[in-house]
C-alpha positions as CSV (number, residue, x, y, z in Angstrom):
1,X,-17.6,-18.1,15.8
2,X,-18.3,-14.4,14.5
3,X,-17.7,-11.0,15.7
4,X,-20.7,-8.8,15.9
5,X,-20.9,-5.5,13.8
6,X,-21.0,-3.7,17.4
7,X,-17.4,-4.9,18.2
8,X,-16.1,-3.1,15.1
9,X,-18.6,0.0,14.9
10,X,-16.4,1.8,17.0
11,X,-13.6,1.3,15.2
12,X,-14.9,2.2,12.2
13,X,-16.4,5.7,13.4
14,X,-12.7,6.6,14.2
15,X,-10.8,5.6,11.1
16,X,-13.1,6.0,8.0
17,X,-12.6,9.6,7.8
18,X,-8.7,9.2,8.1
19,X,-9.1,5.5,6.8
20,X,-7.4,6.4,3.6
21,X,-4.6,8.8,4.7
22,X,-3.3,6.5,7.3
23,X,-2.0,7.7,10.8
24,X,2.1,8.1,11.3
25,X,3.6,6.0,13.8
26,X,6.3,7.8,14.7
27,X,8.1,5.3,17.2
28,X,7.9,2.9,15.0
29,X,11.1,0.7,14.4
30,X,11.5,0.6,10.6
31,X,11.5,4.3,11.0
32,X,14.3,4.4,14.2
33,X,17.9,5.5,13.8
34,X,19.5,3.0,15.8
35,X,21.4,-0.1,14.4
36,X,18.6,-2.4,15.8
37,X,15.7,-0.5,14.0
38,X,14.0,-2.9,12.6
39,X,10.1,-2.8,13.5
40,X,6.8,-0.3,13.1
41,X,4.9,-1.1,16.5
42,X,5.2,0.3,20.2
43,X,6.7,-2.7,20.7
44,X,5.3,-2.3,24.8
45,X,2.0,-0.8,23.0
46,X,-0.3,-4.0,22.2
47,X,-3.5,-2.2,22.4
48,X,-5.1,0.4,20.3
49,X,-6.9,3.5,22.3
50,X,-9.8,4.3,21.7
51,X,-10.5,7.8,20.9
52,X,-13.5,10.4,19.8
53,X,-13.2,10.6,16.0
54,X,-11.7,13.9,14.9
55,X,-14.0,16.2,13.2
56,X,-12.9,17.7,10.0
57,X,-11.5,21.4,10.1
58,X,-12.6,24.0,7.5
59,X,-10.2,24.5,4.8
60,X,-9.0,27.7,5.0
61,X,-7.5,28.5,1.4
62,X,-7.6,32.3,-0.1
63,X,-10.7,33.0,-2.3
64,X,-8.7,33.0,-5.4
65,X,-10.4,32.8,-9.1
66,X,-8.5,31.6,-12.0
67,X,-10.4,32.5,-14.9
68,X,-11.2,28.9,-16.5
69,X,-7.6,27.8,-15.7
70,X,-7.2,23.9,-17.0
71,X,-6.0,22.1,-14.2
72,X,-3.9,19.5,-16.5
73,X,-3.5,15.9,-14.8
74,X,-1.5,13.2,-16.8
75,X,-2.7,9.7,-15.5
76,X,-3.3,6.0,-16.8
77,X,-6.1,4.1,-17.2
78,X,-7.9,2.0,-14.5
79,X,-7.2,-1.4,-16.6
80,X,-3.3,-0.8,-16.8
81,X,-2.7,0.3,-13.6
82,X,-4.6,-3.1,-12.2
83,X,-6.7,-0.3,-9.8
84,X,-8.9,2.1,-9.6
85,X,-7.6,5.4,-11.3
86,X,-10.3,7.2,-11.7
87,X,-10.1,11.0,-10.9
88,X,-12.2,12.6,-13.9
89,X,-15.4,12.0,-15.2
90,X,-17.7,13.5,-17.6
91,X,-21.4,13.0,-15.8
92,X,-22.9,11.4,-13.2
93,X,-24.2,7.8,-14.1
94,X,-25.5,6.7,-10.9
95,X,-22.3,4.9,-10.2
96,X,-21.2,5.5,-6.3
97,X,-17.4,6.5,-6.9
98,X,-18.3,7.6,-10.6
99,X,-20.6,10.5,-8.9
100,X,-18.5,11.1,-5.9
101,X,-15.5,12.2,-8.3
102,X,-17.9,14.6,-11.0
103,X,-19.1,16.1,-7.4
104,X,-15.6,16.8,-5.7
105,X,-14.5,18.1,-9.0
106,X,-17.2,20.7,-9.3
107,X,-16.6,21.5,-5.7
108,X,-13.3,22.2,-6.6
109,X,-14.0,24.0,-9.8
110,X,-16.6,26.3,-8.8
111,X,-14.5,27.3,-5.8
112,X,-11.4,28.5,-7.7
113,X,-12.9,28.9,-11.2
114,X,-10.6,26.4,-13.0
115,X,-11.3,23.2,-14.9
116,X,-10.2,19.8,-13.7
117,X,-8.7,18.0,-17.0
118,X,-7.2,14.7,-17.4
119,X,-4.7,13.8,-20.0
120,X,-4.2,9.9,-20.2
121,X,-1.1,8.0,-21.3
122,X,-0.1,4.4,-21.2
123,X,1.0,3.3,-17.8
124,X,4.9,2.8,-19.0
125,X,4.5,5.8,-20.9
126,X,4.2,8.3,-18.6
127,X,8.0,8.3,-17.3
128,X,9.6,9.2,-20.3
129,X,6.7,11.3,-21.6
130,X,6.6,13.6,-18.9
131,X,10.1,13.7,-18.5
132,X,10.7,14.9,-22.2
133,X,8.4,17.8,-21.7
134,X,10.1,19.1,-18.3
135,X,13.4,18.6,-19.8
136,X,12.1,21.0,-22.9
137,X,10.7,23.4,-20.1
138,X,7.3,23.0,-21.1
139,X,4.6,23.6,-18.9
140,X,2.1,20.8,-20.1
141,X,1.2,19.1,-16.8
142,X,-0.3,20.7,-13.5
143,X,0.3,17.0,-11.9
144,X,2.0,13.9,-12.9
145,X,0.4,10.5,-11.5
146,X,2.4,7.8,-11.9
147,X,3.4,4.4,-9.9
148,X,7.0,4.4,-8.2
149,X,7.7,0.9,-10.0
150,X,8.9,2.9,-12.6
151,X,11.5,4.5,-10.7
152,X,12.3,7.9,-8.7
153,X,13.9,9.5,-11.8
154,X,11.7,12.1,-11.9
155,X,12.5,13.6,-8.3
156,X,16.3,12.4,-8.3
157,X,17.2,14.5,-11.8
158,X,15.7,17.6,-10.0
159,X,12.3,17.8,-12.0
160,X,10.0,17.5,-8.9
161,X,8.6,20.0,-6.9
162,X,9.1,19.2,-2.9
163,X,5.3,19.6,-1.8
164,X,7.1,20.8,1.6
165,X,7.7,24.0,-0.8
166,X,4.5,24.1,-2.4
167,X,2.3,27.1,-0.4
168,X,-1.0,25.8,1.1
169,X,-0.3,22.1,0.9
170,X,-0.3,20.6,4.8
171,X,0.8,17.2,4.3
172,X,0.1,17.2,8.5
173,X,-3.7,17.0,7.6
174,X,-5.6,13.4,7.5
175,X,-6.3,13.8,4.1
176,X,-3.0,13.4,2.8
177,X,-1.9,10.0,3.3
178,X,0.6,10.3,6.4
179,X,2.2,7.2,6.0
180,X,3.4,7.7,2.7
181,X,4.7,11.5,3.7
182,X,6.6,9.6,6.5
183,X,7.8,7.0,4.8
184,X,9.3,8.4,1.5
185,X,10.5,11.5,2.6
186,X,13.9,11.6,2.5
187,X,16.3,14.8,3.9
188,X,13.1,16.0,5.3
189,X,11.7,16.5,1.6
190,X,8.3,14.9,0.2
191,X,8.5,14.4,-3.4
192,X,6.2,11.5,-3.5
193,X,2.8,12.1,-1.9
194,X,-0.8,11.0,-2.6
195,X,-3.8,11.7,-0.7
196,X,-7.6,11.1,-0.2
197,X,-8.1,12.8,-4.1
198,X,-6.3,9.2,-5.5
199,X,-7.8,5.5,-4.7
200,X,-5.1,3.7,-6.2
201,X,-2.9,3.2,-3.1
202,X,-6.1,1.8,-1.7
203,X,-6.6,-1.0,-4.2
204,X,-2.6,-1.6,-4.3
205,X,-2.6,-2.1,-0.2
206,X,-1.7,-5.7,0.6
207,X,-4.2,-8.2,2.9
208,X,-5.3,-12.0,3.2
209,X,-8.3,-13.4,1.7
210,X,-9.3,-16.4,3.4
211,X,-12.1,-19.2,1.8
212,X,-14.8,-19.3,4.3
213,X,-15.7,-22.7,3.5
214,X,-12.3,-24.2,3.9
215,X,-12.0,-22.3,7.6
216,X,-15.0,-24.3,8.3
217,X,-14.3,-27.3,7.2
218,X,-10.8,-27.4,9.0
219,X,-12.8,-26.2,12.2
220,X,-10.3,-23.3,12.8
221,X,-10.2,-20.6,15.6
222,X,-12.5,-17.6,14.3
223,X,-9.6,-15.3,12.1
224,X,-11.5,-12.2,13.0
225,X,-11.3,-13.1,16.9
226,X,-7.5,-13.3,16.6
227,X,-7.2,-10.5,14.8
228,X,-9.4,-8.5,17.2
229,X,-7.6,-9.8,19.9
230,X,-4.0,-8.7,18.4
231,X,-3.1,-12.8,18.6
232,X,-3.1,-12.7,14.5
233,X,0.5,-13.7,14.7
234,X,3.5,-15.9,12.5
235,X,2.8,-18.7,15.0
236,X,-1.0,-18.4,14.5
237,X,-1.0,-18.4,10.7
238,X,1.8,-21.1,10.6
239,X,-0.6,-23.4,12.8
240,X,-3.0,-22.8,10.8
241,X,-1.2,-23.5,7.5
242,X,1.1,-26.2,7.8
243,X,-1.3,-29.2,7.6
244,X,-3.7,-27.9,4.8
245,X,-1.9,-28.8,1.6
246,X,-3.6,-31.8,0.2
247,X,-2.7,-33.9,-3.6
248,X,-6.2,-33.8,-4.6
249,X,-6.0,-35.4,-8.2
250,X,-3.4,-38.1,-6.5
251,X,-0.7,-37.5,-9.0
252,X,1.8,-37.7,-6.3
253,X,2.9,-34.0,-7.6
254,X,2.0,-30.5,-5.9
255,X,0.8,-28.9,-9.0
256,X,-2.0,-26.0,-9.2
257,X,-4.6,-28.7,-9.1
258,X,-3.8,-29.3,-5.6
259,X,-4.9,-27.6,-2.4
260,X,-2.6,-25.4,-0.7
261,X,-2.4,-23.0,2.8
262,X,-1.3,-20.5,1.1
263,X,-1.1,-19.0,-2.6
264,X,1.2,-16.0,-3.1
265,X,4.5,-15.0,-5.0
266,X,7.8,-14.5,-3.1
267,X,7.8,-10.6,-4.3
268,X,5.0,-10.9,-1.8
269,X,5.8,-12.6,1.1
270,X,9.4,-11.4,0.7
271,X,8.2,-7.6,1.1
272,X,4.5,-7.8,2.6
273,X,5.2,-10.1,5.3
274,X,8.1,-8.8,6.0
275,X,6.6,-5.2,6.3
276,X,3.9,-6.8,8.7
277,X,6.5,-7.7,10.8
278,X,8.0,-4.4,10.9
279,X,11.3,-5.2,8.6
280,X,12.5,-3.3,6.0
281,X,16.0,-4.0,4.2
282,X,16.8,0.1,4.0
283,X,15.2,2.5,6.8
284,X,16.3,5.9,7.8
285,X,19.0,7.5,9.8
286,X,18.6,10.8,12.2
287,X,18.6,12.9,9.0
288,X,15.9,11.4,7.1
289,X,18.3,9.9,5.1
290,X,18.4,6.3,3.7
291,X,20.3,3.6,6.1
292,X,21.3,0.1,5.2
293,X,19.0,-1.9,7.6
294,X,19.2,-5.8,6.8
295,X,21.9,-6.5,8.7
296,X,20.7,-6.3,12.0
297,X,19.7,-9.2,14.3
298,X,16.0,-8.3,14.0
299,X,15.6,-8.7,10.5
300,X,17.7,-11.7,9.9
301,X,15.4,-13.8,12.7
302,X,12.5,-12.5,11.2
303,X,13.2,-13.6,7.5
304,X,14.5,-16.7,8.5
305,X,11.2,-17.9,10.6
306,X,9.1,-16.5,7.8
307,X,10.8,-18.8,5.4
308,X,10.8,-21.5,7.9
309,X,6.9,-21.1,7.8
310,X,6.8,-20.4,3.7
311,X,9.0,-23.5,2.8
312,X,8.0,-26.3,5.7
313,X,6.4,-29.1,3.4
314,X,4.2,-27.9,0.3
315,X,2.1,-25.7,2.4
316,X,2.7,-22.7,-0.4
317,X,1.9,-22.9,-3.7
318,X,5.3,-22.4,-5.3
319,X,5.6,-22.5,-8.9
320,X,9.5,-22.2,-8.5
321,X,10.1,-19.2,-11.2
322,X,7.6,-20.2,-13.7
323,X,4.4,-18.3,-12.4
324,X,1.7,-19.2,-15.2
325,X,-0.8,-20.5,-12.9
326,X,-3.9,-18.3,-12.0
327,X,-3.8,-17.6,-8.5
328,X,-7.3,-16.0,-8.4
329,X,-8.6,-19.0,-10.2
330,X,-7.3,-21.4,-7.7
331,X,-8.8,-19.2,-4.8
332,X,-12.1,-19.3,-6.5
333,X,-12.0,-22.9,-6.8
334,X,-11.6,-23.5,-3.3
335,X,-7.8,-24.9,-3.2
336,X,-6.6,-22.8,-0.8
337,X,-7.4,-21.4,2.5
338,X,-5.5,-17.9,2.0
339,X,-4.8,-15.5,-1.1
340,X,-2.3,-12.6,-0.4
341,X,-2.3,-10.1,-2.7
342,X,-3.6,-6.5,-3.5
343,X,-7.3,-5.8,-2.4
344,X,-7.8,-4.7,-6.2
345,X,-8.1,-8.2,-6.9
346,X,-11.8,-8.6,-4.9
347,X,-12.8,-7.5,-7.8
348,X,-12.5,-10.9,-9.6
349,X,-14.2,-12.5,-6.5
350,X,-17.8,-10.9,-7.3
351,X,-19.0,-14.0,-9.1
352,X,-17.0,-16.6,-6.4
353,X,-19.9,-18.9,-5.2
354,X,-18.0,-20.4,-1.7
355,X,-17.8,-16.6,0.7
356,X,-14.7,-15.5,1.4
357,X,-13.7,-12.7,4.1
358,X,-10.5,-10.4,4.5
359,X,-7.8,-9.6,7.1
360,X,-4.5,-8.1,7.8
361,X,-1.5,-9.8,7.3
362,X,-0.2,-11.4,10.6
363,X,1.8,-9.6,12.7
364,X,5.4,-11.1,14.0
365,X,4.2,-11.3,17.4
366,X,2.0,-10.5,20.3
367,X,4.3,-7.7,21.6
368,X,4.0,-5.9,18.2
369,X,1.6,-2.9,19.1
370,X,-0.1,-3.2,15.5
371,X,-0.9,-4.7,11.8
372,X,1.1,-3.3,9.4
373,X,-0.1,-3.4,5.8
374,X,2.5,-3.2,2.5
375,X,1.6,-1.1,-0.5
376,X,3.5,-2.0,-3.6
377,X,4.0,-0.6,-6.0
378,X,3.3,3.2,-4.6
379,X,0.8,5.0,-6.7
380,X,2.6,8.9,-6.6
381,X,1.4,12.4,-7.4
382,X,4.4,14.5,-8.7
383,X,4.4,18.2,-9.5
384,X,6.6,19.0,-12.0
385,X,9.5,22.0,-11.5
386,X,8.0,23.8,-15.1
387,X,4.7,24.5,-12.8
388,X,3.8,28.4,-13.3
389,X,1.9,29.3,-10.3
390,X,2.8,27.1,-6.9
391,X,0.1,28.9,-5.0
392,X,-2.8,27.8,-7.5
393,X,-1.3,24.1,-7.7
394,X,-1.3,24.1,-3.7
395,X,-4.5,25.4,-3.0
396,X,-6.1,23.5,-5.9
397,X,-4.4,20.2,-4.6
398,X,-5.2,20.7,-1.1
399,X,-8.5,21.4,-2.2
400,X,-9.2,18.1,-4.0
401,X,-7.7,15.9,-1.4
402,X,-10.1,17.8,1.4
403,X,-13.0,17.7,-0.5
404,X,-12.6,13.6,-1.2
405,X,-12.9,13.0,2.0
406,X,-16.5,13.2,1.7
407,X,-17.0,12.5,-1.1
408,X,-14.8,10.0,-2.9
409,X,-13.3,8.2,0.0
410,X,-17.0,7.2,1.7
411,X,-18.3,6.4,-1.8
412,X,-15.0,4.2,-2.6
413,X,-15.2,2.5,1.1
414,X,-19.0,2.3,1.5
415,X,-20.1,1.3,-2.0
416,X,-17.3,-0.6,-3.9
417,X,-15.9,-2.5,-0.4
418,X,-18.4,-2.8,1.8
419,X,-21.6,-3.1,-0.3
420,X,-19.9,-5.0,-3.7
421,X,-17.6,-6.9,-2.5
422,X,-17.4,-8.0,1.1
423,X,-19.6,-10.7,2.0
424,X,-19.9,-10.1,6.2
425,X,-20.0,-7.4,8.5
426,X,-16.5,-8.6,10.3
427,X,-14.6,-7.9,7.1
428,X,-15.4,-4.0,6.8
429,X,-13.9,-4.0,10.3
430,X,-11.1,-5.9,8.9
431,X,-11.1,-3.2,6.2
432,X,-10.4,-0.5,8.7
433,X,-7.2,-2.3,10.4
434,X,-5.9,-3.0,7.3
435,X,-5.9,0.5,6.0
436,X,-5.0,2.0,9.3
437,X,-1.4,1.4,9.0
438,X,0.3,1.2,5.8
439,X,3.9,0.5,5.0
440,X,5.8,2.2,1.5
441,X,9.3,0.5,1.3
442,X,12.3,2.5,0.2
443,X,13.8,-0.6,-1.2
444,X,11.4,-1.1,-4.2
445,X,11.7,1.9,-4.8
446,X,15.5,3.0,-4.9
447,X,17.3,-0.1,-4.8
448,X,15.4,-2.7,-7.2
449,X,18.3,-3.3,-9.4
450,X,20.4,-4.1,-6.3
451,X,18.1,-6.4,-4.6
452,X,14.7,-7.0,-6.7
453,X,15.4,-10.3,-8.7
454,X,18.1,-11.5,-6.4
455,X,15.9,-11.1,-2.9
456,X,13.2,-12.6,-4.5
457,X,14.9,-15.8,-6.2
458,X,16.3,-16.5,-2.6
459,X,12.9,-15.9,-1.0
460,X,11.8,-18.7,-3.8
461,X,14.1,-21.1,-2.1
462,X,13.9,-23.8,0.8
463,X,17.5,-22.9,1.8
464,X,17.1,-19.5,1.4
465,X,20.7,-18.0,3.1
466,X,20.1,-14.7,4.0
467,X,23.3,-13.8,6.1
468,X,25.0,-15.1,3.3
469,X,23.1,-13.4,1.0
470,X,23.7,-9.7,2.7
471,X,27.1,-10.2,3.0
472,X,27.6,-10.8,-0.7
473,X,25.2,-7.8,-1.4
474,X,25.7,-5.3,1.4
475,X,28.5,-3.2,-0.4
476,X,26.8,-2.7,-3.3
477,X,23.7,-1.5,-1.8
478,X,25.3,0.6,0.5
479,X,27.1,2.5,-2.5
480,X,23.7,3.1,-3.8
481,X,22.4,4.6,-0.7
482,X,25.4,6.7,-0.1
483,X,24.8,7.8,-4.1
484,X,21.2,8.5,-3.7
485,X,21.8,10.4,-0.2
486,X,24.0,12.5,-2.1
487,X,21.9,13.4,-4.8
488,X,19.0,14.1,-2.8
489,X,21.1,16.1,0.1
490,X,21.8,18.3,-2.6
491,X,18.8,19.3,-3.8
């Protein structure tokens, strides 16, 4: 079965302007303050409400000129980030994103008489390099672009300016990632944000690739129809994958030479599937401070159900901690129905002979209002406290994000994803769903040392005892939460 392009066009028109800046969902359980807060959707509202697409407002900024000021941005190369980090280009080349970035920068440069410049640094060097500069009180960077798996230390150590205190930055506008604004605020302050100016958070969004050849051979129900009807759930996923595994080489073992229902890593399904079900280990309280959330009944029940699905038989390709197999190549070789990973991996599928599709990770059940997509690691933009002119910084950043919506965003979405990678009209609509509601987890930013390795080791086990794990680690995690809340509460 195939959904026609017409079914998705209204959703595309509605979402494309806000596609990469994702609307916030203020009634979601991950963000609620009660002890049972554990889900992101309005559980009673299972239908997306259609509306007229918003008109982009005019950008209301002062008419300022800065005499050729060099606006300095420190950034990592795309190959190190494994994502598109392009924010600066020397010239137009005929390539869509490149030329859109060039046009965007020229628009902002001419408006303010500035020059956007890029300082390249290794991905794992940026934090140390920026920290050293700020502590020396040197005004070397206007903007720091880095990945939060390197840690939140720049903000924790009071070296970052809260965006809420930067004039002319309006984080309620659609050209800012309002999901990140919602999820990564603390104490009502936003030290970490991203917007249409950056493409990295799009590439780092998790989705589900599926092999159309296997899907057809197994005579499975249309995945696109399931998503569109709101019925793509944990239970539906389980029904599809539980009997697919096959010992292709007949050696009696299940290795990277065999066929599976799903290939992914425990740090992906431990977070991405839990987030898609509306669960996070650490949430927020009424004061927008961090709150331990894993000991509530919903979190435990969802985790136990998820582990039951993942470890039933040999459905999931599981290397038990070795992780030496080439998962992408296994997908290309038709060895799995589903491959759960970030969307950047689609670039490696351009030469794949078998057709594939893209869908969101399933919801927990049909009562969950929306699909949610986990983003990891969160790529952010930080303004250092050494900035000499916050008015200038605010105007430039607001303009860069604003001008990206009609240039870079459209080029990335239309040229790269919809033209060069996706192979059917339905996947285009699925991208709108995937990017429409994103989740950023504070657990894997602030509390990695307390949770990361032990949690994923737990996910890797068939006898995953989450209750025991919580009992053993709750006090340690709570202590870290208290320390972090106090630290940011004094900022």
